C-alpha positions as CSV (number, residue, x, y, z in Angstrom):
1,M,150.7,167.1,111.9
2,A,148.4,166.5,108.7
3,T,150.1,163.3,108.0
4,E,149.1,161.8,111.2
5,S,145.8,162.7,110.8
6,R,145.4,161.1,107.2
7,I,146.8,157.8,108.8
8,S,144.4,157.9,111.6
9,G,141.7,158.3,109.2
10,G,142.3,156.0,106.9
11,G,142.9,153.6,109.8
12,A,139.2,154.2,110.8
13,V,138.3,153.7,107.6
14,R,139.8,150.1,107.5
15,A,138.2,149.2,110.8
16,Q,134.8,150.5,109.6
17,T,135.2,147.7,106.5
18,E,136.7,145.1,108.5
19,A,133.6,145.2,110.9
20,A,131.5,145.8,108.4
21,L,133.1,142.7,106.3
22,A,132.7,140.3,109.4
23,A,129.0,141.7,110.0
24,G,128.4,140.6,106.4
25,S,129.9,137.0,106.6
26,R,128.0,136.8,110.3
27,G,125.1,137.8,108.0
28,L,126.1,135.3,105.3
29,A,126.5,132.7,107.7
30,R,123.2,133.2,109.8
31,L,121.1,133.2,106.5
32,S,122.5,130.2,105.1
33,L,121.5,128.0,108.3
34,L,118.1,129.6,108.0
35,V,117.8,128.7,104.4
36,L,119.4,125.2,105.7
37,G,116.7,125.1,108.4
38,A,113.7,126.0,106.2
39,V,113.9,123.5,103.5
40,P,113.1,120.2,105.5
41,V,110.3,122.1,106.4
42,V,108.7,122.3,102.8
43,V,110.2,119.6,101.3
44,V,109.2,116.8,103.7
45,P,105.5,117.7,103.9
46,V,105.7,118.2,100.0
47,F,107.3,115.0,99.2
48,G,105.2,113.2,101.6
49,S,101.8,114.8,100.4
50,F,102.7,113.7,97.1
51,F,104.4,109.9,97.9
52,A,100.9,109.5,99.8
53,G,98.5,111.0,96.9
54,A,100.3,108.9,94.6
55,T,100.0,105.8,96.5
56,T,96.8,106.0,97.3
57,A,95.7,106.8,93.4
58,W,97.7,103.8,92.3
59,L,96.4,101.7,95.1
60,L,92.3,102.6,94.1
61,D,93.2,102.4,90.4
62,G,90.0,101.7,88.7
63,Y,87.6,102.9,91.3
64,Y,85.5,106.1,90.6
65,P,86.5,108.0,93.9
66,A,90.1,107.4,93.6
67,V,91.2,111.0,92.5
68,F,88.9,112.4,95.4
69,L,90.4,110.2,98.2
70,A,94.0,110.5,96.8
71,L,93.8,114.2,97.0
72,I,92.2,113.8,101.0
73,A,95.3,111.5,101.4
74,A,97.6,113.9,100.2
75,V,96.2,116.7,102.0
76,G,95.9,114.9,105.4
77,A,99.7,113.2,104.8
78,G,101.0,116.8,104.3
79,L,99.1,118.6,107.3
80,A,100.5,115.8,109.3
81,L,104.0,116.1,108.6
82,A,104.0,119.6,108.7
83,G,102.6,119.7,112.1
84,A,105.4,117.8,113.6
85,F,107.8,120.7,112.5
86,V,105.5,123.1,114.6
87,R,107.5,122.5,117.9
88,P,110.8,122.0,116.6
89,T,110.8,124.8,114.0
90,A,109.8,127.3,116.8
91,A,112.4,126.1,119.5
92,R,115.2,126.3,116.8
93,T,114.0,130.1,116.0
94,R,113.8,130.7,119.6
95,G,117.3,129.7,120.4
96,Q,118.7,131.2,117.3
97,L,117.4,134.6,118.4
98,N,119.2,133.9,121.8
99,R,122.4,133.2,120.9
100,W,122.5,135.8,117.6
101,Y,121.3,139.1,119.7
102,G,120.7,137.8,123.2
103,T,116.4,137.8,122.7
104,R,114.6,135.4,124.9
105,L,111.4,134.4,123.8
106,Q,109.1,132.6,126.2
107,A,106.9,129.6,125.6
108,V,104.2,129.1,127.9
109,Y,101.8,126.3,126.7
110,T,98.0,126.0,128.5
111,S,98.1,122.4,130.4
112,R,95.7,119.8,128.6
113,P,93.4,118.4,131.2
114,P,93.6,114.8,131.5
115,L,91.0,112.3,130.1
116,E,88.6,111.1,132.3
117,A,85.8,108.4,132.1
118,D,82.4,109.9,133.5
119,A,79.6,108.2,135.3
120,R,78.0,107.4,131.7
121,G,81.2,105.5,130.4
122,H,82.3,108.3,128.2
123,W,85.5,109.9,127.9
124,W,85.7,113.6,128.8
125,T,88.5,115.6,127.2
126,G,88.2,118.6,129.1
127,Y,85.9,119.9,125.8
128,S,83.4,117.4,124.6
129,Y,82.2,113.8,125.3
130,H,83.2,110.6,123.3
131,R,82.3,107.0,123.5
132,S,86.3,105.8,122.3
133,Q,89.4,106.9,124.2
134,N,91.6,106.7,120.7
135,V,88.8,109.3,119.4
136,A,88.9,111.6,122.7
137,R,92.3,111.6,122.6
138,L,93.0,113.0,119.1
139,A,89.8,115.4,119.5
140,Q,91.4,116.8,122.7
141,L,95.0,117.1,121.0
142,L,93.0,119.2,118.2
143,H,91.0,121.2,120.2
144,W,93.7,122.2,122.4
145,A,96.5,122.9,119.6
146,A,93.4,125.1,117.9
147,R,93.1,127.2,121.4
148,D,96.5,127.1,122.8
149,A,97.8,130.8,121.9
150,A,101.6,129.4,121.9
151,T,101.2,126.5,119.6
152,R,98.8,128.8,117.3
153,R,101.4,131.3,116.7
154,E,103.8,128.3,116.3
155,M,101.8,127.0,113.6
156,L,101.5,130.2,112.0
157,W,105.4,130.5,112.1
158,V,105.6,127.2,109.8
159,V,104.2,129.0,107.4
160,V,105.5,132.4,107.8
161,S,109.3,131.1,108.3
162,P,109.9,129.7,104.9
163,L,108.4,132.4,103.1
164,L,110.2,134.9,104.7
165,V,113.5,132.9,104.5
166,T,112.7,132.4,100.8
167,A,111.9,136.2,100.2
168,L,115.1,137.7,102.3
169,G,117.2,135.0,100.7
170,L,116.4,135.9,97.1
171,V,117.2,139.5,97.8
172,V,120.3,138.9,99.1
173,L,121.4,135.5,96.7
174,G,120.4,137.7,93.9
175,G,123.4,140.6,95.1
176,L,125.3,137.6,95.2
177,G,124.7,135.8,92.6
178,G,124.6,139.0,90.3
179,G,128.2,140.0,91.2
180,A,129.7,136.8,90.6
181,A,128.1,136.5,87.0
182,F,130.0,140.0,86.3
183,L,133.1,138.6,87.9
184,V,132.8,135.9,85.8
185,V,132.2,138.0,82.7
186,A,135.0,140.1,83.3
187,L,137.5,137.2,84.1
188,R,136.7,135.5,81.0
189,G,136.8,139.2,79.0
190,Y,133.7,139.7,77.5
191,G,131.4,142.6,78.3
192,P,127.9,142.7,78.2
193,A,127.5,143.2,74.5
194,G,130.1,140.6,73.2
195,S,133.0,143.1,73.2
196,S,136.4,142.5,74.8
197,G,137.5,146.1,75.5
198,A,139.3,147.3,78.6
199,A,136.4,149.1,79.8
200,T,134.2,146.9,79.6
201,V,135.8,144.9,81.7
202,L,136.9,147.1,84.1
203,L,133.2,147.9,84.6
204,S,131.9,144.5,84.6
205,T,134.5,143.9,87.7
206,L,133.6,147.0,89.6
207,L,129.7,145.8,88.9
208,G,130.4,142.1,90.0
209,V,132.5,143.6,93.0
210,G,129.8,146.1,94.1
211,M,127.3,143.5,93.6
212,L,128.9,141.4,95.9
213,A,129.6,143.7,98.4
214,L,126.3,144.6,98.7
215,G,125.0,141.3,99.0
216,T,127.6,140.7,101.9
217,L,126.2,144.3,103.4
218,L,122.5,143.5,103.1
219,A,122.7,139.5,104.7
220,P,123.2,141.1,108.4
221,Y,120.0,143.5,107.7
222,A,118.1,140.5,106.3
223,V,118.5,138.3,109.2
224,R,117.6,141.0,111.8
225,A,114.6,141.5,109.6
226,Y,113.8,137.6,110.1
227,A,114.5,138.2,113.5
228,E,112.0,140.8,113.9
229,V,109.4,139.0,112.5
230,A,110.0,136.2,114.2
231,R,109.7,138.1,117.8
232,R,106.1,139.5,116.6
233,V,104.9,135.7,115.9
234,L,106.5,134.2,118.7
235,D,106.7,136.3,121.3
236,K,103.8,135.8,123.8
237,D,103.5,139.3,125.1
238,G,103.6,141.0,121.4
239,R,101.9,143.7,121.3
240,A,97.8,144.3,120.6
241,S,96.7,146.3,117.6
242,H,94.7,148.9,118.8
243,A,91.7,147.6,117.1
244,Q,91.6,144.9,119.3
245,L,92.1,147.2,122.4
246,T,89.5,149.2,121.6
247,R,87.1,146.2,121.4
248,R,88.1,144.8,124.3
249,V,87.1,148.0,126.1
250,A,83.9,148.0,124.2
251,E,83.0,144.9,125.7
252,L,84.3,145.9,129.0
253,T,82.0,148.9,129.3
254,E,79.1,147.1,127.7
255,T,79.2,144.2,130.2
256,R,80.2,146.7,133.1
257,A,76.8,148.8,132.0
258,D,74.6,145.2,131.8
259,A,76.2,144.4,135.4
260,V,75.0,148.1,137.0
261,G,71.7,147.9,134.8
262,D,71.0,144.6,136.1
263,Q,71.8,145.4,139.9
264,A,69.7,148.3,139.9
265,A,66.6,146.4,138.5
266,E,67.2,143.8,141.2
267,L,67.3,146.3,143.7
268,R,63.9,148.2,142.8
269,R,62.6,144.9,142.0
270,I,63.5,143.9,145.8
271,E,62.6,147.8,147.2
272,R,58.8,146.9,145.1
273,D,58.4,143.4,146.7
274,L,59.3,144.7,150.1
275,H,56.8,147.9,150.0
276,D,53.7,145.8,148.3
277,G,54.0,142.6,150.2
278,A,56.0,142.3,153.7
279,Q,55.7,146.0,154.4
280,A,52.1,146.5,153.9
281,R,51.6,142.9,155.9
282,L,53.5,144.3,158.8
283,V,51.9,147.7,158.6
284,A,48.5,146.0,158.8
285,I,49.4,143.6,161.4
286,G,50.5,146.7,163.8
287,M,46.9,148.3,163.0
288,T,45.2,145.0,164.2
289,L,47.3,144.7,167.4
290,G,46.1,148.4,168.1
291,T,42.5,147.3,167.2
292,I,42.8,144.2,169.4
293,E,44.1,146.1,172.4
294,H,40.9,148.0,172.5
295,L,39.3,145.3,172.7
296,M,40.5,142.9,175.0
297,E,38.3,144.1,177.9
298,T,35.0,145.1,176.1
299,D,34.9,142.1,173.2
300,P,37.1,139.3,173.9
301,V,35.9,137.3,171.2
302,A,36.2,139.5,168.5
303,A,40.1,140.3,169.9
304,R,40.8,136.6,169.6
305,E,39.5,136.4,166.3
306,L,41.8,139.1,165.4
307,L,44.8,137.8,166.7
308,S,44.3,134.8,164.4
309,E,44.2,136.8,161.5
310,A,47.1,138.6,163.1
311,R,48.8,135.4,163.4
312,Q,48.3,134.5,160.0
313,S,49.3,137.4,158.1
314,S,52.4,137.5,159.9
315,A,52.9,133.9,158.5
316,R,52.3,135.1,155.0
317,A,54.6,138.1,155.5
318,L,57.5,135.5,156.8
319,Q,56.9,133.5,153.5
320,E,56.9,136.2,151.4
321,L,60.3,137.2,153.1
322,R,61.7,133.9,152.7
323,D,60.4,133.8,149.1
324,L,62.2,137.0,148.8
325,V,65.3,135.8,150.3
326,R,65.3,133.1,147.5
327,G,65.1,135.2,144.7
328,I,67.8,137.2,145.9
329,H,70.3,134.2,147.0
330,P,68.6,130.8,147.9
331,P,69.7,129.5,151.2
332,V,70.3,126.3,149.7
333,L,72.8,127.5,147.2
334,A,74.6,129.3,150.1
335,E,74.6,126.4,152.6
336,R,74.9,123.4,150.4
337,G,76.3,124.5,146.8
338,L,75.5,124.8,143.4
339,G,75.1,120.9,143.1
340,D,72.4,120.5,145.5
341,A,70.4,123.8,144.6
342,V,69.8,122.2,141.1
343,R,68.9,119.2,142.5
344,A,66.5,120.8,144.5
345,L,65.6,122.8,141.6
346,A,65.2,119.9,139.7
347,L,62.5,118.7,142.3
348,D,60.0,121.3,141.4
349,C,60.5,121.1,137.6
350,A,57.7,120.1,135.6
351,L,59.7,118.1,133.5
352,P,61.8,115.1,134.7
353,T,65.2,116.2,135.5
354,E,68.4,114.1,135.2
355,V,71.2,116.1,137.4
356,C,75.1,115.4,137.2
357,V,77.8,116.9,139.1
358,S,81.5,117.1,138.8
359,L,82.8,119.3,140.9
360,P,86.1,119.7,142.6
361,D,84.5,121.8,145.0
362,R,82.7,125.2,145.0
363,P,82.9,128.5,142.8
364,A,83.1,131.9,144.2
365,A,79.7,132.9,145.4
366,P,78.9,135.4,142.7
367,V,79.6,132.7,140.1
368,E,77.3,129.8,141.5
369,A,74.5,132.3,141.9
370,T,74.8,133.1,137.9
371,A,75.3,129.4,137.2
372,Y,71.8,128.8,139.4
373,F,69.5,131.4,137.9
374,S,71.1,130.4,134.4
375,I,69.3,126.9,134.8
376,C,66.5,128.0,136.8
377,E,65.6,130.2,133.3
378,L,67.0,127.4,131.2
379,L,64.2,125.1,132.8
380,A,61.7,127.1,133.0
381,N,62.2,127.8,129.0
382,A,62.3,124.0,128.6
383,A,59.4,123.7,130.5
384,K,56.9,126.3,128.9
385,H,58.3,126.6,125.1
386,S,60.3,123.2,124.1
387,G,57.6,120.2,124.4
388,A,60.0,118.1,126.0
389,E,59.5,115.1,128.0
390,Q,62.8,115.0,129.4
391,V,65.8,117.0,130.3
392,W,69.3,116.4,131.2
393,V,71.5,119.1,133.4
394,D,75.5,118.4,133.8
395,I,77.8,120.3,136.0
396,L,81.0,119.9,135.1
397,Y,84.4,121.8,136.0
398,R,87.5,121.3,134.0
399,A,90.5,122.9,132.9
400,G,89.3,126.2,135.4
401,R,86.4,126.6,133.4
402,L,82.6,125.9,135.3
403,R,80.3,124.1,132.1
404,V,77.0,123.8,132.5
405,T,75.2,122.1,130.2
406,V,71.2,121.9,129.7
407,T,69.4,119.0,127.1
408,D,66.2,119.0,126.3
409,D,64.6,116.4,124.0
410,G,62.2,118.9,122.4
411,V,61.0,120.4,119.4
412,G,64.4,122.8,118.9
413,V,64.7,125.7,117.5
414,A,65.6,127.8,120.8
415,D,66.3,131.3,119.2
416,P,67.9,134.4,121.5
417,T,66.4,136.8,119.4
418,R,62.9,135.6,120.1
419,G,62.8,136.8,123.7
420,T,64.4,138.1,126.7
421,G,65.4,135.1,128.8
422,L,68.4,133.9,126.5
423,R,69.6,137.5,125.6
424,G,69.2,138.0,129.6
425,I,71.6,134.9,130.3
426,E,74.2,136.2,127.8
427,R,74.4,139.6,129.4
428,R,74.7,138.1,133.2
429,L,77.6,135.7,131.6
430,G,79.2,138.6,130.0
431,T,80.0,140.2,133.1
432,F,82.5,137.4,133.9
433,D,83.6,136.7,130.2
434,G,81.4,133.4,130.1
435,V,79.9,132.6,126.7
436,L,76.5,130.7,126.2
437,A,76.4,128.3,123.0
438,I,73.1,127.4,121.7
439,D,72.3,124.0,119.5
440,S,68.8,123.9,118.8
441,T,67.9,122.4,115.3
442,S,64.7,121.9,114.0
443,G,62.7,118.9,115.4
444,G,65.1,119.3,118.1
445,P,67.1,118.1,120.8
446,T,68.4,121.6,121.9
447,T,71.5,121.8,124.2
448,I,72.5,125.0,125.3
449,T,76.0,125.2,127.1
450,L,77.1,127.7,129.6
451,E,81.2,128.3,130.4
452,L,82.5,130.9,133.1
453,P,85.9,131.0,133.7
454,C,86.4,130.3,137.7
455,E,88.5,129.6,140.1
456,L,87.5,126.5,142.8
457,S,88.8,126.8,147.0
458,S,89.9,123.7,147.6
459,P,90.9,120.5,145.5
460,R,88.4,118.4,147.4
461,T,86.7,116.2,144.9
462,F,82.7,115.7,144.9
463,T,81.3,113.9,142.0
464,S,77.5,112.6,142.1
465,F,74.9,111.5,139.3
466,E,71.4,111.6,140.3
467,K,68.0,111.0,138.2
468,V,65.4,113.4,139.9
């Protein structure tokens, strides 16, 4: 019985040893593939950068800015060649993780909007205007790569991957190289101190075998560490840090408080306008009609005069109610949409206003109202403070975002900290995760851009250009 137990125990140890060696061999093979894949990612950009810099310096030999231009050429060539490895390196890593560990990392890229020529002949990239189509295409590519989350992770991985492979490879290869060195010393019969004793040879052999085994056993863990880092870098559903979640919660809490506060202030304004305006006039009309009722038989002339006053008061009350409704949600905005509402607004603006609208269809009513009242505030600011002679309003919908640009040729220096109008617009946009960008240098012009993420109701296209 004891003999059978020893035999079974020895078989289990042998099986575990064989499994560990097999795993180590697979780890070494996979680590070798990682090293071979990382070599071109480093060598090609470095060589290309050196070649471009050297060639530029040779061509411009004797010119003063040769060194500076060579440095620019080297950096540009290196970045361009490194950029060519971004997508292939990430795709190869995803494939390796899927084959080795069954880990599937999905790559979801945002779509690039097509280039479009507007009514002025400029090319719209989805983010900015350019006169040249080639410049627009390059600007769109760079801007898209900088904003696309999956592409940013892949660019980060191109930098992290060679460094990670180098660090992990040095750990494993250090063990294998040290073990091989001790075995060479043992086979040649020389000890560390130059002696040739049997004890030294045995010690060198044991150290060599131990370090080789250690390097082999570390290889699978090194590859798994590589896979874990790759998953954290490339995984689109990677876990957000506690600080990011805390900051996002704080932003949502602030925007919700702003929305609730603005709504309460708007209700108080409506109540005050109704109480002080239309309600007071309607009460006065009721009292006047009571007086008319008593004067109809005794003094018809005075009764007719009071009727005329009551009619005028009712007309004024009706106008006040219309003005109040227009301040809540303008009828033209509800009936005709944002483009026509802004044109009607431009007709009443004190400055000549040019309006360009390119909307496939209507955004949601809250988004339309936010954009409308923000434009109203910006036009009022331009008329009061800018000293401008012309205002341009561009309303566009591209890449899932409503973009409004208001430009004037005034003196510039628009500052949100110097008043409440721009800060109010920021708070209004923050409710929808919108952004406000201000470009206003001293001497002008001033360009204020609003962006609101939203969806439209249908794919019908409506584009117009009009000067008001």
